C-alpha positions in Angstrom: 122.3 78.8 65.5 122.5 81.2 62.6 123.7 84.8 63.0 120.2 86.0 62.4 118.9 83.9 65.3 121.7 85.0 67.6 121.0 88.6 66.7 117.3 88.1 67.6 118.2 86.4 70.8 120.2 89.4 71.9 117.5 91.8 70.6 114.8 90.0 72.7 116.8 89.5 75.8 114.9 91.7 78.5 117.9 91.8 80.9 120.3 93.1 78.3 122.4 96.0 79.4 120.9 99.4 78.5 124.0 100.5 76.6 123.9 97.3 74.6 120.2 97.8 73.9 120.9 101.3 72.5 123.6 100.0 70.3 121.4 97.2 69.0 118.6 99.6 68.2 121.0 101.8 66.2 122.0 99.0 63.9 120.4 99.0 60.5 123.0 97.7 58.0 122.5 93.9 57.5 126.2 93.5 56.7 127.3 95.2 60.0 124.8 93.1 62.0 126.1 90.0 60.4 129.7 91.0 61.2 128.8 91.5 64.8 127.0 88.1 65.2 128.3 85.6 62.7 130.8 84.2 65.2 132.3 84.6 68.7 135.5 86.5 69.0 138.2 83.9 68.3 140.3 82.7 71.2 143.9 81.7 70.9 147.2 81.6 72.8 147.0 85.4 73.1 143.5 85.2 74.5 141.0 87.2 72.6 141.1 90.8 71.3 138.5 92.8 69.4 136.5 96.0 68.9 134.3 97.1 71.7 130.6 97.0 71.2 127.4 94.9 71.0 127.5 91.4 69.5 129.2 88.1 69.9 132.0 89.2 67.6 132.8 92.2 69.8 134.2 92.7 73.3 131.5 93.5 75.9 130.5 92.3 79.4 128.7 89.3 77.8 131.6 88.0 75.8 133.9 88.6 78.8 131.6 86.6 81.0 131.6 83.8 78.5 135.3 83.5 78.3 135.6 83.9 82.1 133.2 81.0 82.6 135.2 78.9 80.2 138.4 79.7 82.1 136.6 78.8 85.3 135.5 75.4 83.9 139.1 74.7 82.8 140.5 75.5 86.2 138.0 73.3 87.9 138.7 70.3 85.7 142.4 70.7 86.5 141.6 70.8 90.2 143.4 74.2 90.6 140.6 76.4 92.2 142.6 77.0 95.4 145.7 78.1 93.5 143.9 81.1 92.3 143.9 83.6 89.4 145.5 87.0 89.3 143.7 89.7 87.4 144.9 93.1 86.3 143.8 95.7 83.8 145.0 98.8 81.8 143.3 102.1 81.1 141.1 101.2 78.2 137.3 101.6 77.9 135.7 98.9 80.0 138.9 97.5 81.4 138.0 97.8 85.1 134.5 96.6 84.6 135.7 93.6 82.5 138.3 92.8 85.2 135.7 92.8 87.9 133.2 90.7 85.9 136.0 88.2 85.3 136.8 88.1 89.0 133.1 87.7 89.9 132.5 84.9 87.4 135.5 83.0 88.6 134.6 83.5 92.3 131.0 82.3 91.5 132.6 78.9 90.7 134.6 78.8 93.9 137.9 80.0 92.4 140.2 82.2 94.5 140.9 85.6 92.8 143.6 88.2 93.4 142.3 91.4 91.8 144.3 94.6 91.2 142.9 97.7 92.9 143.9 99.9 90.0 145.4 99.8 86.5 148.8 98.0 86.2 151.1 96.9 83.4 151.1 93.5 81.8 154.6 92.5 82.9 153.6 93.1 86.5 150.7 90.8 86.0 153.0 88.1 84.6 155.3 88.6 87.7 152.4 88.4 90.1 151.2 85.1 88.7 154.6 83.7 89.6 154.8 85.5 93.0 151.4 84.4 94.2 152.1 80.9 92.8 148.7 81.2 91.1 147.4 78.8 88.5 146.5 81.5 85.9 146.4 85.2 85.2 144.1 87.5 83.2 145.1 90.8 81.8 142.4 93.0 80.4 144.2 94.9 77.6 144.4 95.4 73.8 148.1 96.2 74.1 149.0 98.8 71.4 145.7 98.7 69.4 143.6 101.8 68.9 141.0 103.1 71.4 138.1 101.1 70.0 139.7 97.8 71.0 140.1 95.8 74.2 141.2 92.3 75.0 141.4 89.3 77.4 144.9 87.8 77.8 145.3 84.5 79.7 148.5 83.5 81.5 149.6 80.1 82.8 151.3 79.1 86.1 154.7 80.0 84.8 153.6 83.6 84.2 153.8 83.2 80.4 150.9 83.3 78.0 149.0 80.0 77.8 150.3 77.1 75.6 148.7 76.0 72.3 147.2 72.9 74.1 145.6 75.1 76.8 144.2 77.5 74.2 142.7 74.5 72.3 141.1 73.1 75.4 139.7 76.5 76.4 138.2 76.9 72.9 136.4 73.5 73.3 135.0 74.5 76.6 133.8 77.9 75.3 132.0 76.1 72.4 130.2 73.9 74.9 129.6 76.5 77.6 126.4 78.2 78.7 124.8 81.0 76.7 126.6 84.3 77.4 123.3 86.1 78.2 122.5 83.9 81.2 125.9 83.9 83.0 125.5 85.8 86.3 127.4 86.3 89.6 127.0 88.0 92.9 128.5 91.4 93.6 132.2 92.0 94.1 131.5 92.9 97.8 129.9 89.5 98.5 132.9 87.6 97.2 135.3 89.9 99.0 133.4 89.2 102.3 133.7 85.5 101.5 137.4 86.0 100.9 137.2 84.5 97.4 138.3 87.9 95.9 141.3 89.6 97.4 142.3 93.1 96.3 146.0 93.9 96.0 147.6 97.4 95.9 150.9 99.2 96.2 152.5 96.4 98.1 152.9 94.5 94.8 154.8 97.4 93.3 157.4 97.0 96.0 157.7 93.3 95.2 158.2 93.9 91.5 160.7 96.7 92.1 162.8 94.5 94.3 163.2 92.0 91.5 164.0 94.7 89.0 167.5 95.1 90.4 168.4 91.9 88.5 168.2 94.0 85.3 170.9 96.5 86.4 174.4 95.7 85.2 176.4 98.4 87.1 174.5 99.8 90.1 177.5 101.9 91.1 177.8 103.6 87.7 174.1 104.6 87.8 174.3 105.8 91.4 177.3 108.0 90.5 176.4 109.3 87.1 172.7 108.5 86.5 171.6 112.1 87.1 173.7 113.1 84.1 171.4 111.3 81.6 168.5 113.5 80.6 165.6 111.3 79.8 162.0 112.0 78.5 159.3 109.4 79.1 155.7 109.1 77.8 153.4 106.4 78.9 151.0 107.4 76.0 148.1 107.7 78.5 148.6 104.1 79.6 149.4 102.0 82.6 153.2 102.4 82.7 153.6 105.8 84.3 153.5 105.1 88.1 155.7 102.0 88.0 158.2 103.4 85.5 158.8 106.5 87.6 159.2 104.4 90.7 161.7 102.1 88.9 163.9 104.9 87.6 163.9 106.7 90.9 164.9 103.5 92.8 167.6 102.5 90.3 169.2 106.0 90.4 168.1 107.7 87.2 166.8 110.9 88.8 166.5 113.0 85.6 163.4 111.4 84.1 160.8 113.8 82.9 157.3 112.6 82.1 155.2 114.3 79.3 152.4 115.7 81.5 149.8 115.8 78.7 150.2 112.0 78.3 150.8 111.1 82.0 147.3 110.5 83.1 145.3 107.4 81.9 143.0 108.3 79.0 141.0 105.6 77.3 140.6 107.9 74.2 144.3 108.4 73.8 143.4 112.0 73.0 146.9 113.3 72.1 147.8 110.6 69.7 146.3 108.9 66.6 147.5 105.5 67.9 149.0 104.7 71.3 151.7 102.6 69.6 155.4 103.3 70.3 156.2 101.7 66.9 154.6 104.8 65.3 156.8 107.9 64.9 153.7 110.2 65.3 153.3 108.9 68.9 156.5 110.8 69.8 155.4 114.2 68.7 154.8 115.8 72.1 157.8 114.1 73.6 160.1 115.4 70.8 159.0 119.0 71.4 159.7 118.7 75.1 163.0 116.8 74.5 164.4 119.6 72.3 163.4 122.2 75.0 165.1 120.1 77.7 168.1 119.1 75.6 167.3 115.4 76.4 169.4 112.6 75.1 166.8 109.8 75.0 163.0 109.5 74.7 161.3 106.4 76.0 157.7 105.5 75.2 155.5 102.6 76.3 152.2 101.3 74.9 149.0 101.2 77.1 149.9 98.1 79.0 153.6 98.8 79.1 155.0 95.7 77.6 156.4 97.4 74.5 159.1 100.0 74.5 159.9 102.6 71.7 163.0 104.7 71.8 164.2 107.9 70.1 167.8 109.0 70.4 168.6 112.7 70.0 171.9 113.2 68.3 173.1 116.8 67.5 169.5 117.9 68.0 168.1 115.4 65.4 165.8 112.5 66.3 166.8 108.9 65.5 163.9 106.5 65.7 165.2 103.1 66.7 163.4 100.1 65.3 162.6 97.1 67.5 165.4 95.1 65.9 167.9 97.9 66.6 166.8 98.3 70.3 167.2 94.5 70.7 170.7 94.5 69.2 171.8 97.4 71.5 170.4 95.8 74.6 172.0 92.4 73.7 175.3 94.1 72.9 175.4 95.9 76.3 174.6 92.8 78.2 177.4 90.9 76.5 179.9 93.7 77.1 179.0 93.9 80.8 179.4 90.1 81.2 182.8 90.4 79.5 183.8 93.2 81.9 183.0 90.9 84.8 185.0 88.2 83.1 182.0 85.9 82.9 181.9 83.1 80.4 179.1 83.5 77.8 179.0 79.9 76.4 176.5 78.8 79.0 173.9 81.4 77.9 171.2 81.4 75.3 169.1 84.1 73.7 165.7 83.6 72.2 164.1 85.6 69.4 161.2 85.1 66.9 161.6 83.9 63.3 160.6 87.4 62.0 163.3 89.2 64.1 166.5 90.4 62.5 169.5 88.1 62.3 171.8 90.8 63.7 171.2 89.6 67.2 171.9 86.0 66.2 175.2 87.1 64.6 176.3 89.0 67.7 175.4 86.0 69.8 177.2 83.6 67.6 180.5 85.6 67.6 180.5 85.4 71.4 179.6 81.7 71.7 176.0 82.3 72.8 173.3 80.0 71.5 170.3 81.5 69.6 166.9 79.8 69.9 164.4 80.9 67.2 160.7 80.7 68.1 157.4 81.3 66.4 156.0 84.9 66.7 154.6 85.5 70.2 156.5 86.0 73.4 154.8 83.0 74.9 157.2 80.9 72.9 160.2 82.7 74.3 158.8 82.1 77.8 158.5 78.4 77.0 162.2 78.3 76.1 163.1 79.8 79.5 160.8 77.4 81.3 162.2 74.4 79.4 165.8 75.4 80.1 165.1 75.8 83.8 163.4 72.4 84.0 166.2 70.7 82.1 168.9 72.6 84.0 170.2 73.7 80.6 171.8 77.0 79.5 171.0 80.2 81.3 168.7 82.8 79.7 170.4 86.0 78.8 167.9 87.9 76.6 164.7 87.5 74.7 163.2 89.8 72.1 161.0 90.3 69.1 161.0 92.9 66.3 157.7 94.3 67.5 159.4 96.2 70.4 159.2 93.5 73.0 162.1 92.6 75.3 162.9 90.6 78.4 166.1 90.6 80.4 165.4 89.1 83.8 163.0 86.1 83.8 161.1 86.9 87.0 158.7 88.1 84.3 157.7 85.7 81.5 156.4 88.2 79.0 157.9 91.2 77.3 158.6 94.0 79.8 159.0 97.6 78.8 160.1 98.7 82.3 163.0 96.2 82.3 163.9 97.3 78.8 163.7 101.0 79.6 166.1 100.6 82.6 168.7 98.6 80.6 168.4 100.9 77.6 169.0 103.9 79.9 172.0 102.2 81.4 173.4 101.5 78.0 172.9 105.1 77.0 174.6 106.3 80.1 177.6 103.9 79.4 177.9 105.4 75.9 177.6 109.0 77.2 180.4 108.4 79.8 182.7 107.3 76.9 181.8 110.4 74.8 179.4 108.6 72.5 175.7 107.8 72.2 173.6 104.8 71.2 173.7 105.8 67.5 177.5 105.7 67.6 177.4 102.2 69.1 174.8 101.0 66.6 177.0 102.1 63.7 179.9 100.3 65.3 177.8 97.1 65.4 176.9 97.5 61.7 180.6 98.0 60.9 181.5 94.8 62.7 178.6 92.5 61.8 177.2 94.0 58.6 174.3 96.4 57.9 170.9 94.7 58.5 167.8 96.4 57.1 164.3 95.2 57.8 160.8 96.3 56.8 157.3 95.3 57.7 154.4 95.7 55.3 151.0 95.3 56.8 147.8 94.7 54.8 144.3 94.9 56.4 141.8 92.1 55.7 138.8 93.1 57.8 135.2 91.7 57.9 133.8 88.2 57.8 135.9 87.0 54.8 139.2 88.6 56.0 140.7 85.5 57.6 139.7 83.4 54.6 141.3 85.8 52.2 144.6 85.8 54.1 144.7 82.0 54.3 143.9 81.8 50.5 146.8 84.1 49.7 149.3 81.8 51.6 147.7 78.7 50.0 148.3 80.1 46.5 151.9 80.8 47.4 152.4 77.3 48.7 151.3 75.9 45.3 154.0 77.8 43.5 157.6 76.5 43.0 160.4 79.1 42.9 164.1 79.0 42.4 164.7 82.7 42.7 163.0 86.1 43.0 165.0 88.1 40.4 168.6 88.4 41.7 167.6 86.7 45.0 168.3 83.0 44.7 166.3 80.7 47.0 168.2 78.7 49.6 165.1 77.2 51.1 161.4 77.7 51.9 160.2 77.2 55.4 156.5 76.2 55.6 155.5 76.2 59.3 152.0 74.9 58.6 153.7 71.7 57.2 156.7 71.9 59.5 159.0 71.5 56.5 162.1 73.3 55.3 162.5 72.6 51.6 165.3 73.4 49.1 164.8 74.2 45.4 165.8 70.6 44.5 163.0 69.4 46.8 165.2 68.2 49.7 163.2 68.5 52.9 164.0 68.6 56.6 161.7 68.8 59.6 161.1 72.2 61.4 160.9 71.4 65.1 158.5 74.1 66.1 154.7 74.1 66.6 152.7 74.4 63.4 151.6 77.9 62.3 150.3 79.4 59.1 153.6 81.0 58.2 155.8 80.9 55.1 159.4 82.1 55.0 161.7 82.3 52.0 165.4 82.4 52.8 167.9 83.4 50.1 171.5 82.4 49.5 172.8 85.8 50.4 171.1 85.7 53.8 168.1 87.9 52.9 164.7 86.6 53.7 161.0 87.4 53.6 158.3 86.0 55.8 154.5 86.0 55.5 151.9 85.4 58.2 148.4 86.5 59.2 148.4 88.3 62.6 147.1 86.2 65.4 145.4 89.1 67.1 144.3 91.5 64.4 142.7 91.2 60.9 146.1 91.9 59.3 148.4 90.2 56.9 152.1 90.8 57.6 155.0 90.6 55.2 158.5 90.9 56.8 161.6 91.7 54.7 165.2 91.5 55.8 168.5 92.1 53.9 172.1 92.5 54.8 174.8 94.5 53.0 177.9 96.6 53.7 176.3 100.0 54.3 173.0 101.6 54.8 172.5 102.9 51.3 173.3 99.6 49.6 171.1 97.7 52.1 168.2 100.0 51.6 168.5 99.7 47.8 168.7 95.9 48.2 165.6 95.9 50.3 163.6 97.9 47.7 164.7 95.4 45.0 163.5 92.5 47.1 160.1 94.2 47.8 159.7 94.9 44.1 160.5 91.3 43.0 158.1 89.8 45.5 155.3 92.3 44.6 155.7 91.4 41.0 155.2 87.7 41.9 152.2 88.4 44.0 150.6 90.5 41.2 150.8 87.4 38.9 149.1 85.1 41.4 
């Protein structure tokens, strides 16, 4: 079916939702109509994510029903209907409605559903899949994206995001499923009466908080001194507020102040340009309040509370920590606490993505801890945990990615900003009790291991041809042969689409990771750059990393690497 035919099908559907009808009637630009109907939203290991609105290439009740029916078909063919599906949602436009429609469609196929009675964070959904021993989980969220987005994330029985194989099978089922306009289901009340849909409430908060004690390294220290740490927290209008406050109170950090203007759920995120703790602008209100309250640390979570941003106030000045720096500080603190308890570290491993700084790897190596590198996406870190447990291998110590995602205790199998916030606060308290702060400790790490500097450049490729253009860029680079980028001599090229690591003299070894459209150039001095299209957004990402003896020289080196690579790209 052509996009024109699909558009006409929606246009002529008498039962179409009134809001959808109004949006259709307002469309006049042929290019916009094509963009909305030329494809269905792509589905991958992260589920699907897209702009809200009318059309098959948008998120709405019809595209939600389509993917929910596909998930139901998959569950039925694996004979797992009785194990059930856990569903939660965040504060975004449509999230509650999408969650309820998902529950209704699943229940219409005889599948047991556990549905949240209110908004909850993504890490709690991951935990509940495991706690209920469910077969799958669904989280309605677009994570840190702007207000016009929403998404449908699917989780497997281990509480981690679905595997590549599951995503491929679901994609096949979606392609052969019924027309999205004809999928219907009874009301929520009918399925609740039939006990196919069960609502859960505050009792699951208690279950999660009981497990959270595994994150704490020194309960006695927090109980005695936790009130001395002055903390500011902003949920950025998202789902993290209630559970975060409960967590800090239970653990013993009594001096946590929440930014009231950003405390309540707001799908328009009216006080920020973007609800992303990676953006400095998102901390504006919190910084004003922190200076009034003489706070030491500001914590911020994204709408579904799986990412944590941190600002440290030192002598009244804000220090915005990067995701790599937060990860290094959390890992360092975990190691020091293990050492204080005289616990051997050689039986532990950490997991990080291939675009995450090597500072964590260096810290781990010095202490005899194995580092496992994975593709981008926390699902791959979750798979490492699952694999190690099944094989009775090394114990998981810490997992993280540069995009502000961290996991400490594996009762959750996705990144967990609540866990990370608790451990970060404990590390800050530990520094404070020794007369220092987190910036002092970070500088000590740089002195000991070298100064690592990273930078992420993001280029937007939107519209129908965006994905094609991104792939073409990588293909052109694959066709080139390099020995150096200016002063940066090439040690090897890692092509994850071909699973090959190749040296300049054409010696190749196999990369034992799943295939992915990623290129990484590693240089003889330890610097590297990596290129990949985003799996969830129409964005092309270029990651740079260098190491030097101090901040100034590392920054200068980073700029030189960026310049050399840009000159190469301009030629192609």
